[in-house]
Biopython code that builds the backbone (N, CA, C, O; Angstrom):
import numpy as np
from Bio.PDB.StructureBuilder import StructureBuilder

atoms = [
    (1, "UNK", "N", (101.974, 103.941, 108.025)),
    (1, "UNK", "CA", (103.425, 104.017, 108.035)),
    (1, "UNK", "C", (103.856, 104.864, 109.233)),
    (1, "UNK", "O", (103.282, 105.917, 109.513)),
    (2, "UNK", "N", (104.861, 104.386, 109.915)),
    (2, "UNK", "CA", (105.415, 105.096, 111.058)),
    (2, "UNK", "C", (106.737, 105.740, 110.640)),
    (2, "UNK", "O", (107.622, 105.066, 110.113)),
    (3, "UNK", "N", (106.866, 107.041, 110.875)),
    (3, "UNK", "CA", (108.091, 107.759, 110.554)),
    (3, "UNK", "C", (108.693, 108.239, 111.870)),
    (3, "UNK", "O", (108.098, 109.082, 112.542)),
    (4, "UNK", "N", (109.856, 107.722, 112.252)),
    (4, "UNK", "CA", (110.489, 108.152, 113.500)),
    (4, "UNK", "C", (110.856, 109.637, 113.479)),
    (4, "UNK", "O", (111.250, 110.180, 112.447)),
    (5, "UNK", "N", (110.720, 110.272, 114.625)),
    (5, "UNK", "CA", (111.056, 111.677, 114.774)),
    (5, "UNK", "C", (112.382, 111.792, 115.529)),
    (5, "UNK", "O", (112.617, 111.087, 116.510)),
    (6, "UNK", "N", (113.235, 112.686, 115.055)),
    (6, "UNK", "CA", (114.522, 112.982, 115.698)),
    (6, "UNK", "C", (115.475, 111.793, 115.716)),
    (6, "UNK", "O", (116.263, 111.626, 116.647)),
    (7, "UNK", "N", (115.390, 110.966, 114.670)),
    (7, "UNK", "CA", (116.331, 109.850, 114.499)),
    (7, "UNK", "C", (116.941, 109.945, 113.110)),
    (7, "UNK", "O", (116.283, 110.389, 112.169)),
    (8, "UNK", "N", (118.173, 109.538, 112.982)),
    (8, "UNK", "CA", (118.859, 109.539, 111.694)),
    (8, "UNK", "C", (118.598, 108.218, 110.995)),
    (8, "UNK", "O", (118.677, 107.152, 111.604)),
    (9, "UNK", "N", (118.289, 108.300, 109.715)),
    (9, "UNK", "CA", (118.109, 107.111, 108.905)),
    (9, "UNK", "C", (118.919, 107.219, 107.630)),
    (9, "UNK", "O", (119.180, 108.317, 107.139)),
    (10, "UNK", "N", (119.311, 106.080, 107.102)),
    (10, "UNK", "CA", (120.007, 106.050, 105.815)),
    (10, "UNK", "C", (119.002, 105.643, 104.755)),
    (10, "UNK", "O", (118.314, 104.633, 104.902)),
    (11, "UNK", "N", (118.912, 106.421, 103.690)),
    (11, "UNK", "CA", (117.986, 106.146, 102.598)),
    (11, "UNK", "C", (118.606, 105.056, 101.729)),
    (11, "UNK", "O", (119.638, 105.268, 101.092)),
    (12, "UNK", "N", (117.964, 103.885, 101.708)),
    (12, "UNK", "CA", (118.492, 102.740, 100.964)),
    (12, "UNK", "C", (117.960, 102.684, 99.539)),
    (12, "UNK", "O", (118.634, 102.169, 98.648)),
    (13, "UNK", "N", (116.749, 103.212, 99.312)),
    (13, "UNK", "CA", (116.138, 103.172, 97.982)),
    (13, "UNK", "C", (115.239, 104.384, 97.813)),
    (13, "UNK", "O", (114.735, 104.946, 98.786)),
    (14, "UNK", "N", (115.045, 104.779, 96.556)),
    (14, "UNK", "CA", (114.201, 105.922, 96.243)),
    (14, "UNK", "C", (115.042, 107.158, 95.961)),
    (14, "UNK", "O", (116.256, 107.075, 95.774)),
    (15, "UNK", "N", (114.370, 108.308, 95.936)),
    (15, "UNK", "CA", (115.084, 109.567, 95.720)),
    (15, "UNK", "C", (116.164, 109.739, 96.788)),
    (15, "UNK", "O", (115.938, 109.448, 97.962)),
    (16, "UNK", "N", (117.312, 110.204, 96.378)),
    (16, "UNK", "CA", (118.442, 110.483, 97.275)),
    (16, "UNK", "C", (118.990, 109.232, 97.975)),
    (16, "UNK", "O", (119.487, 109.317, 99.098)),
    (17, "UNK", "N", (118.899, 108.085, 97.317)),
    (17, "UNK", "CA", (119.458, 106.846, 97.879)),
    (17, "UNK", "C", (120.923, 107.060, 98.225)),
    (17, "UNK", "O", (121.672, 107.655, 97.451)),
    (18, "UNK", "N", (121.322, 106.574, 99.387)),
    (18, "UNK", "CA", (122.685, 106.737, 99.879)),
    (18, "UNK", "C", (122.845, 107.929, 100.813)),
    (18, "UNK", "O", (123.859, 108.056, 101.500)),
    (19, "UNK", "N", (121.844, 108.797, 100.834)),
    (19, "UNK", "CA", (121.864, 109.960, 101.711)),
    (19, "UNK", "C", (121.260, 109.610, 103.060)),
    (19, "UNK", "O", (120.818, 108.484, 103.285)),
    (20, "UNK", "N", (121.246, 110.584, 103.947)),
    (20, "UNK", "CA", (120.696, 110.426, 105.284)),
    (20, "UNK", "C", (119.483, 111.334, 105.440)),
    (20, "UNK", "O", (119.389, 112.378, 104.794)),
    (21, "UNK", "N", (118.553, 110.923, 106.306)),
    (21, "UNK", "CA", (117.338, 111.692, 106.544)),
    (21, "UNK", "C", (117.081, 111.790, 108.047)),
    (21, "UNK", "O", (117.380, 110.867, 108.804)),
    (22, "UNK", "N", (116.528, 112.911, 108.456)),
    (22, "UNK", "CA", (116.131, 113.114, 109.842)),
    (22, "UNK", "C", (114.893, 114.001, 109.839)),
    (22, "UNK", "O", (114.851, 115.009, 109.134)),
    (23, "UNK", "N", (113.892, 113.632, 110.619)),
    (23, "UNK", "CA", (112.653, 114.396, 110.718)),
    (23, "UNK", "C", (112.616, 115.082, 112.078)),
    (23, "UNK", "O", (112.844, 114.450, 113.109)),
    (24, "UNK", "N", (112.327, 116.376, 112.067)),
    (24, "UNK", "CA", (112.225, 117.147, 113.308)),
    (24, "UNK", "C", (110.792, 117.639, 113.486)),
    (24, "UNK", "O", (110.165, 118.118, 112.541)),
    (25, "UNK", "N", (110.292, 117.516, 114.696)),
    (25, "UNK", "CA", (108.970, 118.054, 115.037)),
    (25, "UNK", "C", (109.133, 119.561, 115.214)),
    (25, "UNK", "O", (109.790, 120.018, 116.149)),
    (26, "UNK", "N", (108.537, 120.316, 114.320)),
    (26, "UNK", "CA", (108.646, 121.767, 114.356)),
    (26, "UNK", "C", (107.311, 122.403, 114.741)),
    (26, "UNK", "O", (107.030, 123.550, 114.393)),
    (27, "UNK", "N", (106.492, 121.629, 115.470)),
    (27, "UNK", "CA", (105.147, 122.110, 115.808)),
    (27, "UNK", "C", (105.178, 123.374, 116.672)),
    (27, "UNK", "O", (104.241, 124.171, 116.625)),
    (28, "UNK", "N", (106.221, 123.563, 117.444)),
    (28, "UNK", "CA", (106.319, 124.751, 118.276)),
    (28, "UNK", "C", (106.529, 126.029, 117.481)),
    (28, "UNK", "O", (106.122, 127.105, 117.920)),
    (29, "UNK", "N", (107.156, 125.926, 116.324)),
    (29, "UNK", "CA", (107.429, 127.110, 115.503)),
    (29, "UNK", "C", (106.489, 127.232, 114.310)),
    (29, "UNK", "O", (105.900, 128.288, 114.079)),
    (30, "UNK", "N", (106.353, 126.139, 113.554)),
    (30, "UNK", "CA", (105.596, 126.211, 112.300)),
    (30, "UNK", "C", (104.336, 125.352, 112.302)),
    (30, "UNK", "O", (103.491, 125.469, 111.415)),
    (31, "UNK", "N", (104.221, 124.495, 113.301)),
    (31, "UNK", "CA", (103.073, 123.599, 113.355)),
    (31, "UNK", "C", (103.233, 122.329, 112.544)),
    (31, "UNK", "O", (102.308, 121.519, 112.478)),
    (32, "UNK", "N", (104.396, 122.137, 111.922)),
    (32, "UNK", "CA", (104.596, 120.975, 111.060)),
    (32, "UNK", "C", (105.864, 120.215, 111.383)),
    (32, "UNK", "O", (106.320, 120.174, 112.526)),
    (33, "UNK", "N", (106.422, 119.612, 110.340)),
    (33, "UNK", "CA", (107.631, 118.799, 110.462)),
    (33, "UNK", "C", (108.672, 119.266, 109.450)),
    (33, "UNK", "O", (108.338, 119.589, 108.310)),
    (34, "UNK", "N", (109.933, 119.298, 109.872)),
    (34, "UNK", "CA", (111.056, 119.542, 108.977)),
    (34, "UNK", "C", (111.661, 118.201, 108.589)),
    (34, "UNK", "O", (111.855, 117.329, 109.436)),
    (35, "UNK", "N", (111.956, 118.043, 107.312)),
    (35, "UNK", "CA", (112.593, 116.827, 106.804)),
    (35, "UNK", "C", (113.964, 117.235, 106.291)),
    (35, "UNK", "O", (114.079, 117.940, 105.289)),
    (36, "UNK", "N", (115.001, 116.786, 106.984)),
    (36, "UNK", "CA", (116.378, 117.123, 106.621)),
    (36, "UNK", "C", (116.977, 115.972, 105.832)),
    (36, "UNK", "O", (116.821, 114.810, 106.208)),
    (37, "UNK", "N", (117.667, 116.288, 104.733)),
    (37, "UNK", "CA", (118.407, 115.276, 103.976)),
    (37, "UNK", "C", (119.825, 115.772, 103.768)),
    (37, "UNK", "O", (120.061, 116.966, 103.587)),
    (38, "UNK", "N", (120.766, 114.836, 103.795)),
    (38, "UNK", "CA", (122.173, 115.204, 103.698)),
    (38, "UNK", "C", (122.992, 114.033, 103.175)),
    (38, "UNK", "O", (122.639, 112.875, 103.398)),
    (39, "UNK", "N", (124.090, 114.333, 102.476)),
    (39, "UNK", "CA", (124.975, 113.255, 102.062)),
    (39, "UNK", "C", (125.847, 112.733, 103.206)),
    (39, "UNK", "O", (126.510, 111.706, 103.066)),
    (40, "UNK", "N", (125.843, 113.447, 104.344)),
    (40, "UNK", "CA", (126.640, 113.039, 105.499)),
    (40, "UNK", "C", (125.749, 112.921, 106.741)),
    (40, "UNK", "O", (124.801, 113.692, 106.894)),
    (41, "UNK", "N", (126.041, 111.967, 107.624)),
    (41, "UNK", "CA", (125.157, 111.732, 108.779)),
    (41, "UNK", "C", (125.166, 112.843, 109.828)),
    (41, "UNK", "O", (124.332, 112.845, 110.732)),
    (42, "UNK", "N", (126.086, 113.770, 109.717)),
    (42, "UNK", "CA", (126.148, 114.888, 110.665)),
    (42, "UNK", "C", (125.270, 116.069, 110.233)),
    (42, "UNK", "O", (125.082, 117.017, 110.996)),
    (43, "UNK", "N", (124.737, 116.010, 109.016)),
    (43, "UNK", "CA", (123.853, 117.041, 108.466)),
    (43, "UNK", "C", (124.522, 118.413, 108.396)),
    (43, "UNK", "O", (123.854, 119.442, 108.501)),
    (44, "UNK", "N", (125.853, 118.421, 108.216)),
    (44, "UNK", "CA", (126.587, 119.685, 108.068)),
    (44, "UNK", "C", (126.213, 120.381, 106.765)),
    (44, "UNK", "O", (126.234, 121.609, 106.683)),
    (45, "UNK", "N", (125.874, 119.601, 105.760)),
    (45, "UNK", "CA", (125.404, 120.127, 104.478)),
    (45, "UNK", "C", (124.140, 119.363, 104.124)),
    (45, "UNK", "O", (123.890, 118.282, 104.657)),
    (46, "UNK", "N", (123.360, 119.913, 103.241)),
    (46, "UNK", "CA", (122.171, 119.205, 102.806)),
    (46, "UNK", "C", (121.014, 120.143, 102.534)),
    (46, "UNK", "O", (121.200, 121.327, 102.253)),
    (47, "UNK", "N", (119.825, 119.593, 102.623)),
    (47, "UNK", "CA", (118.612, 120.314, 102.272)),
    (47, "UNK", "C", (117.548, 120.072, 103.327)),
    (47, "UNK", "O", (117.643, 119.142, 104.127)),
    (48, "UNK", "N", (116.530, 120.929, 103.312)),
    (48, "UNK", "CA", (115.393, 120.686, 104.193)),
    (48, "UNK", "C", (114.093, 120.939, 103.443)),
    (48, "UNK", "O", (114.037, 121.736, 102.506)),
    (49, "UNK", "N", (113.068, 120.253, 103.872)),
    (49, "UNK", "CA", (111.714, 120.413, 103.355)),
    (49, "UNK", "C", (110.786, 120.517, 104.554)),
    (49, "UNK", "O", (111.165, 120.175, 105.674)),
    (50, "UNK", "N", (109.578, 120.988, 104.317)),
    (50, "UNK", "CA", (108.613, 121.163, 105.397)),
    (50, "UNK", "C", (107.272, 120.613, 104.963)),
    (50, "UNK", "O", (106.860, 120.788, 103.816)),
    (51, "UNK", "N", (106.587, 119.942, 105.888)),
    (51, "UNK", "CA", (105.214, 119.491, 105.668)),
    (51, "UNK", "C", (104.374, 119.939, 106.860)),
    (51, "UNK", "O", (104.887, 120.109, 107.966)),
    (52, "UNK", "N", (103.079, 120.128, 106.622)),
    (52, "UNK", "CA", (102.202, 120.728, 107.621)),
    (52, "UNK", "C", (101.755, 119.784, 108.729)),
    (52, "UNK", "O", (101.458, 120.220, 109.841)),
    (53, "UNK", "N", (101.706, 118.475, 108.422)),
    (53, "UNK", "CA", (101.156, 117.557, 109.415)),
    (53, "UNK", "C", (101.661, 116.132, 109.170)),
    (53, "UNK", "O", (102.426, 115.881, 108.239)),
    (54, "UNK", "N", (101.216, 115.208, 110.024)),
    (54, "UNK", "CA", (101.671, 113.815, 109.927)),
    (54, "UNK", "C", (101.279, 113.181, 108.599)),
    (54, "UNK", "O", (102.069, 112.435, 108.020)),
    (55, "UNK", "N", (100.079, 113.461, 108.108)),
    (55, "UNK", "CA", (99.660, 112.909, 106.814)),
    (55, "UNK", "C", (100.580, 113.395, 105.700)),
    (55, "UNK", "O", (100.940, 112.628, 104.807)),
    (56, "UNK", "N", (100.956, 114.658, 105.753)),
    (56, "UNK", "CA", (101.890, 115.200, 104.779)),
    (56, "UNK", "C", (103.261, 114.554, 104.878)),
    (56, "UNK", "O", (103.930, 114.343, 103.866)),
    (57, "UNK", "N", (103.676, 114.243, 106.084)),
    (57, "UNK", "CA", (104.962, 113.580, 106.309)),
    (57, "UNK", "C", (104.973, 112.191, 105.684)),
    (57, "UNK", "O", (105.907, 111.825, 104.971)),
    (58, "UNK", "N", (103.933, 111.433, 105.958)),
    (58, "UNK", "CA", (103.828, 110.082, 105.385)),
    (58, "UNK", "C", (103.771, 110.172, 103.860)),
    (58, "UNK", "O", (104.435, 109.399, 103.168)),
    (59, "UNK", "N", (102.989, 111.104, 103.339)),
    (59, "UNK", "CA", (102.889, 111.286, 101.897)),
    (59, "UNK", "C", (104.222, 111.632, 101.259)),
    (59, "UNK", "O", (104.527, 111.170, 100.159)),
    (60, "UNK", "N", (105.017, 112.442, 101.942)),
    (60, "UNK", "CA", (106.338, 112.825, 101.440)),
    (60, "UNK", "C", (107.232, 111.588, 101.309)),
    (60, "UNK", "O", (107.919, 111.412, 100.302)),
    (61, "UNK", "N", (107.216, 110.747, 102.325)),
    (61, "UNK", "CA", (108.034, 109.525, 102.293)),
    (61, "UNK", "C", (107.568, 108.587, 101.189)),
    (61, "UNK", "O", (108.391, 107.992, 100.494)),
    (62, "UNK", "N", (106.259, 108.450, 101.022)),
    (62, "UNK", "CA", (105.724, 107.574, 99.973)),
    (62, "UNK", "C", (106.092, 108.112, 98.595)),
    (62, "UNK", "O", (106.553, 107.362, 97.735)),
    (63, "UNK", "N", (105.888, 109.413, 98.386)),
    (63, "UNK", "CA", (106.191, 110.020, 97.088)),
    (63, "UNK", "C", (107.671, 109.916, 96.750)),
    (63, "UNK", "O", (108.027, 109.758, 95.582)),
    (64, "UNK", "N", (108.536, 110.003, 97.752)),
    (64, "UNK", "CA", (109.980, 109.892, 97.533)),
    (64, "UNK", "C", (110.415, 108.460, 97.248)),
    (64, "UNK", "O", (111.522, 108.230, 96.762)),
    (65, "UNK", "N", (109.542, 107.493, 97.550)),
    (65, "UNK", "CA", (109.887, 106.084, 97.330)),
    (65, "UNK", "C", (110.957, 105.596, 98.292)),
    (65, "UNK", "O", (111.684, 104.649, 97.992)),
    (66, "UNK", "N", (111.053, 106.240, 99.445)),
    (66, "UNK", "CA", (112.142, 105.924, 100.369)),
    (66, "UNK", "C", (111.947, 104.619, 101.100)),
    (66, "UNK", "O", (110.870, 104.324, 101.619)),
    (67, "UNK", "N", (113.018, 103.842, 101.129)),
    (67, "UNK", "CA", (113.177, 102.732, 102.060)),
    (67, "UNK", "C", (114.317, 103.187, 102.967)),
    (67, "UNK", "O", (115.432, 103.424, 102.501)),
    (68, "UNK", "N", (114.034, 103.308, 104.257)),
    (68, "UNK", "CA", (115.009, 103.894, 105.188)),
    (68, "UNK", "C", (115.392, 102.895, 106.263)),
    (68, "UNK", "O", (114.536, 102.210, 106.823)),
    (69, "UNK", "N", (116.676, 102.816, 106.544)),
    (69, "UNK", "CA", (117.181, 102.033, 107.670)),
    (69, "UNK", "C", (117.451, 103.044, 108.788)),
    (69, "UNK", "O", (118.337, 103.892, 108.673)),
    (70, "UNK", "N", (116.683, 102.942, 109.857)),
    (70, "UNK", "CA", (116.784, 103.895, 110.972)),
    (70, "UNK", "C", (117.792, 103.412, 112.004)),
    (70, "UNK", "O", (117.842, 102.227, 112.336)),
    (71, "UNK", "N", (118.594, 104.344, 112.506)),
    (71, "UNK", "CA", (119.577, 103.974, 113.545)),
    (71, "UNK", "C", (119.008, 104.214, 114.920)),
    (71, "UNK", "O", (119.682, 103.965, 115.920)),
]
sb = StructureBuilder()
sb.init_structure("model")
sb.init_model(0)
sb.init_chain("A")
sb.init_seg("    ")
for serial, (resi, resn, name, xyz) in enumerate(atoms, 1):
    if name == "N":
        sb.init_residue(resn, " ", resi, " ")
    sb.init_atom(name, np.array(xyz, "f"), 0.0, 1.0, " ", f" {name:<3s}", serial, name[0])
structure = sb.get_structure()
């Protein structure tokens, strides 16, 4: 599974359906990836999660059951 970095996607199915998601490469600070979710595409409000590596990122998307439409 390929997860785009630094692109906004709309979650069509799974946890938080209808929300937006964006993945940031945080390897310079934490060595992992930040996963931002928000009810608005500007990410003014919302939540963040962190995973240590690419395998963790893919696993997070699978566990969430997300189907994402990337812009």
